[in-house]
N, C-alpha and C positions, 0 to 999 in steps of 0.2 A: 331811344336806342340805348342798349346797355353799353357801359364803357369797355373799351378794349383794355387788356392788361397794360398797366402803366400809364393810362391816360389821365389819372387823377380822380377826384371825387365827383360823384353824380348824385342828383336828387331823385326822389321818387317822382312818379307821374303827376303833373299838375292837377289832374282830375281828382286827386286825393283831397284837394281843397273843397270839393263838393261832397266827397264820401264821408269824411270825419264829422263835419257839422251835422249831417243828417243822423249819424250814429250817436253823436253827443246829445242831440235833441231827443232821440228815442230813449236814451238812458236817463235823461234828466226830466222827462215829461211829468212823471208822477210827483217827485218832490216840488217841482215848479208849480204844478196845479195846486198842491196842498198849500204852498206858501202864498200863492195868489189869493186863494179862497180865504185863508186866515187873515191876510192883510185887508182884503175887501170888507171883512166883517168888523175889523177893529178900527182902522183909520185909513182914509183914502189919501192922506197927505203924502204917503210914501210911494204912491204910484209913479211919480216922475223918476224915482230912483230904481224902482223895480223893473219897469218896462225896458230901459236900456240893458239891464243885466240879462233879462229874459231873451232879448233879441241878439245882443252882441256876445253874450257869454259862450253859447255853443259855437259861434263863428270863430271866436278867438281860440277856444280850446281845439277846434278842428284844424285851424291853420298852423298851430304850433308844431305838430309832428312833421308836417311837410317842410316847414322852415328849418327844423333842427336835425333832420335825418339825412345822412349822406352815406353812400356806399361806394366801394371800388373793388376791383379785382387786380391783385398784383401777380407776379410770376409764381407765387407760392401760396397766396392766401386770398380769402374773401374777407373784407373788413366792412363793418357797419358802425357808424358814429352817430350818436343821438343824445338828447338831453338838453335842457335849458340851463339850469343852475348846476346840476350834477351831470357832468359830461361822462358818457359811457362809450367805450369802443369794444365791440365784439369781433373776434376774429376766428376763422376756421381754416386750418391748413387744407389745401386742395386735395392732398393725398389722404385726408381723414374724412372727406365728405362721403357719407354713406347713403343719404337719401335727400332728394329734392322734391318736396311735395307742393302741389299747387291746389289752391282752394278759392272758390268764388261764390259768395252769397248772391242772392237775387239782386241786391243793390250793386255789387261788384259787376255783375253781368250786364246790368243796364248801362253802366258807365264804361264797359269794356275793359275792366281791370281784373287782376288776379292777385291773390296773396301767395307769396313764396316762402316756404319754410325749409331751411337747410339744416339737416341733422348730421352730426359727426359720430354718433354712437358712443360718445364718451359719457354723457349724462343726459338728463331729460331736457336740458336747455337747448333751444334751437335759435338759429339766426333767422329773424322774420323780417321780410320786406313787404309792407302793406301800404301802398299797392303799386303794382307795375302794370303797364299796358299788357294786354294778353299776348301779343307777339313777343314783347320783350321778356315776359315771364318764361315763355317756352324756349326762347333763345338762351336765356340765362341757365335754365335747367340743362339744356343740351351742352352748353359751354362748360358748366361745372362737371358734368358727368364725363365728358370727353377729356377734359384736362386732368381729371382724376385718373383716367386710364393711362394718359401719357405720363403722368407723374409716377404711376405704379410700374412703369417699364423697368425690368431688371437689367443690371449691367450686361448680362449675357445676350440681351436683345439689341445691343448697340452695334452699329455698323463699324467693322474694324477700320475702314478707311476714314471714318469720322467718329472718333471715340467719344466726343462730347455731344453728339447730336442723337437724341433718342429717335427711334423709328416710330412714327405715328401709327398706332394700331388701325387696321382697316375697320371701318364702321360696318358692323354686320347688319344685314337687312332685318327689319322688324318681323317678328314671328308672332302671329295672332294665336294665342292659346285658347281664348274663349271670348264670346260676345253674347249680349243679351238675346234670349229667345223668348218671345212673349208667351209661348206655350208653357213656360215655367211658372206663369202666374197661378197655375193650378196648385202649386206647392205653398203659396202664400198663406192660405187659411190653416195649414197644418204646421206652421212654424209659429211658436208662441212668443216670439221676440216682441211683437207689438202689444202683447197682453199688459206689459208694464205701462204703456201709454193709456190704455183703457182703465187700468187700475188707478192711475194718477188722476184721470178725469173724474172717476167715481169719488176719489178722495176729496177733490176740490168741491164737488157738489155736496158731499157730506159735511165738509167744513163750513160752507156758507149756507147750507140748506136750512139750518135752524133759524136764520134771520128772515126766511121767506114766509109770507103770510099763510101759505097752504099747509105749513107744518105746525099744526096745533091739534090738540086732542079732539076737538069737535070735528074738524075736517077729516082727520084720520078715521074717526068712528063712522062718519057718513060714507067715506070711501069704502071701508070694509063692508058695511051693510049693503052697499050697491054691488060690490063684487060677489058677496055670498048669495045674491039673487040668481046668479048664474052657476053653472056646473064648475066646480073647482078644477076638475080635470081640463076642461076647455080653457079656463083662465091660465092654468099652468102651461098648457100647450101653446097658447098664444104668446105668453112671455118667453118661452123657449125659442119659438120661431123668431120673435122680435130680436132677442139677444143674438141668435145665430146670424140674422141679417145684418145687425150692427157690426158683429165681428167680421163678417165677410167684407163689408165696406172698409173698416179700419185696416184690416190686414192687407187687402189688395191695394188700397191707396198708399199705405206705407211702403209696400214693396215697389210700387211704381215710382214714388218720390225718391227713394233711396237708390234704386238700381237703374234708373233711366239712363240710356246710353252706355251701359256697362261694357267695358272692353278690358281684357287682360292681355298685355303684349310683352314679349321678351325683346329687349332692345338695349344696346350698349352695356351688356353684362348685368342688366337689372330687369326686374319685373315691374311694369308700369300698369297700375289699375286706375281707371277713370270711370266715374259714374255720378249721378245726381241730377235731379230735375230742377229744383230751385237753387240749392247750394251744390255746385259742382265741386268735386274733389279729385285730385290726381295724386296717387300715392306711389312712391318709388321704393322698392325693396331690392337691395343689392344681392344678386344671386350668390356671390361668394360668402355672404353672411347667413344665407338660408341653411339651417342645419336639419330641417325636417319639416314634416307636414302633419296636420291633425285632421282627420275626417270624423265628423260627428253626425250621427243619425238619430235624432230625437224620435221618441216612440211613435208619435203621430206621423212624422215625416217618413219614417221607415215603412209605415203601412202602405204609403203610396209610392214607394221606391225613390224617395228623395234623400239628399244629404247636403251637408255644408262642409266647406274646405277652408282651412287656415294654414298659413306658413309659420314656422318657428324660426326666428332669426335672432342673431346677436346684434346689439347696437341699434335696435329699432324700438321706438317708444311702445311700451307695454309688451314687446317681445312677440306678441301673437297678432297677426294681421289676417283678417278674413278676406280671402281673394276670390271667393265665389258666393253668389247668393244661393238660397235654397234652390236646388236644381236636381236633375236626374242623377242617380248614383253613378251611372256609367260615365257621365260627364265629369263628376268629381274625381273618379278613379283615373280617367285619362289625363286630366290636368295635373293631378298629384303625381302621376308617373312622369309627366314631362318636366315638372319642377325638380323631382328627385333625380331624374336621369336613370331611373331603374324601374322598369315595368314589373308589375306583380307584387310590389311591396304592400299595396293596399288590398290585395286579393289573396295573398299567400295564406295557406292554411296555418292556423295557430296550434301550438303544442298545448294540449289540455293539461290542467293542473291537478287532475285526479280526484278521487272520491273524497279525500280529506278536505280539499278546497271546496268541493261541492257541499259537504255538510256544513262547513264554516259559512258559506254564503247563505244557506238557509238559516243557520243559527243567528247570524248577524241581524237579519230582518225580523225573525221571530222575537229576538230580544227587544228590538225597538217596539214591536207590537205589544209586548208584555208591559213595557214601560208606559206606553200610552194607555193601556187598559187600567193600570194601577192609578194613574193620574185621573182617569175618567171615573173610576170607582170612588175616589176621594171626593171629586166634585159632585157626583150623584148623591153621596151620603150627606154632604153638608147642604146641598140644594134641595134635598128631599124630592127627587124626581122619580118618575116611573122607572122601575127596574126592567121593564120589558124592553125598553130601548137599549139599555146597557147590555142585556142578553143578546140582542141582535148584533150589537157592536162587537161583543166578545166572540161571536161566531164568524163575523165577516172579516175582522182584522187578521186573524191567523191565516185565513184563506188568501187574502191579499198579500200578506207577508211572504207566504210560501211561493206565490206566483212571482213576486218581485225577486225573491232569492234565487229562483230558478233562472229568471232572465239575467240577473247579474252574473251567475256562473257561466251561462252560455256566452256572455260577452268576454269572459276572462280567457287569457291565453297569452302566448308570446311566440316570437320567431326570431331567428338570427340569420340574416341574409349576408351576401358578400360584403356590403358596405353599410347596412342599416340594421338597427335594432327595432323590432316591431312589438308594441305592447297593446294588448286589448283590454278594455275595461268599460266601466259605466254601469249604472244601476238600471234606470229605465232607458236612457239614451245609450246607444252603442257608440263607443269611442275607440278609434284605432289611431295610435300615435306612432309615427315612423321617425326615428332619429338617426342621423349619421353617427357611426361609431367613432369617427374622427372628432366629433363634437362632444364626446363624453370626457369630462375632466375629473371624474371621481365616482365612487360607489358608496352607497349606504345600505347595509343589511340590518334590518331591525326586526325584533320579535316581541310580541306581546306575551303575557303570561299564558294565554290560551294557545297562541301559536307555538310556544316552546313545548307545550304538552303534546302536541300532535305533529311536531317536526316541520312546521311551515314558517315562512319568513316573507317579509316585504322587501323587494330589491328595488332600490332607487338609483337611477342613473342621473348624476348631477351634470348640468350643462350650463353654459352661459346664454342659451337661447330659450325663447318662449317663457314659460313659467319657471325655468331653471331646474326642472326635475321631470323625469319620466318614471312612473311607478309601475312595476310588475308585482301585482298583489298576490299573496297567498300561494307562493311557489315553494316546493320542497327545498330545504336549506342547502342540500348538496347540489341540487340543480341550479339554485341561485348563484352559488359560488362558481360553479363550472361555467354558467352562462356569462358571468362578468369576466372571467378569465379568458374565455374565447373571444368575447367582443373587444377587449382591450388587452391583447397579449403582453405579458410582462408587468402589467400594473399590479396584479394580485399575486404574482408568482412567489415573492418572499413570504407572504402570509399563508398561501396554500401549502408551501413546503414546510413551514413551521408547524402547521396543524396536522400534517400528514404523520 
């Protein structure tokens, strides 16, 4: 049971005595094995000293956190005290609690425990309680979030008959915004997020592959001679089919593991996201701190009508929280509208930036292609390779650059709604960012040498949410200034009047 306010200090769950020794053994297993092997080869007289350390060390290290960690909730703070020699006390005012996230690894779930992380939005430091019983963890989150609401009550909300007694806010019913639909699995192969895992596996194989007996010149020559006995086209086709099958397995498995049991709920003035098969996570984002959303449609995902959705919030770790898995675009639009409280922000037509921005989008990609061709020409010259391949590259690259430039321009645009600034961008992926105008704390208008010659500028809205900037690229200078002045009336008025 979690302590009631003012009841004094409480310990973590006693099952932590089982959790930490297992974790300590897992972290120490490699150095212990190396030490044991080294000692066994040198001198066996040290075995009576080594065995107690191997057995008792993880148990002692695992027991110390439970023995030395205490926490309590006062009328105004949550406090955590830990440490053996260096005592440390972490505190968080209840009115500054911005998120209470729950996480449970597979071992946590076996023991019926969860890790609680309390964020205040002041910095990246979080108050962590590892571990509490599952019921106690959920009760603590509910208590902290509700007490934050009570603490946030304004003086005007007080009952005149009882001027010192705050009116407890009514607990709103939970509103389900989205839940997992397994038909969404069709989007998993078109999201390249898992490609990093596959590349990492290939890197590990490449790193240790030189030590395998099959990697030598004789084996490689024999394998190549065996392959060339067959049609190379058939071999390439078989490799492509095998690679595609491997990718399907990796992407679908990763999707299931990460998004199993996914639910997005609005409750107690916050957005609660929970998901995970082996390691479950429950993330809380305070809606008062959400300043906008970002919908991303990667090129492959866009082909099948999919999208991804994230929130932009202040006081949240990393600032950007993905709140939807790859899903149908209409689902992302609906959830984004519910979070923003304004429908149409993610579907509103954007103002085009005109032919000058169009030409600049093409020129930017063609310049990159030219730089690649120059580097390739130098490599071809020194490597004395066949120039036929370079000629093919010289023809293909400008065509690809033109297609990418056209796509990047089609993604470009902006719109100003009643309460939101909308910025469109992206090169291959189409990105639409929606930011509350109340969350804009400043503007930056920048021009490169080329932009000054054609009268374009990059307009950046600075904010404390997300990546702390929203970029409207390649917009006419006078349009950029007028857009900033309309979005935040009065902020640019002195500068506009001075330049008039």
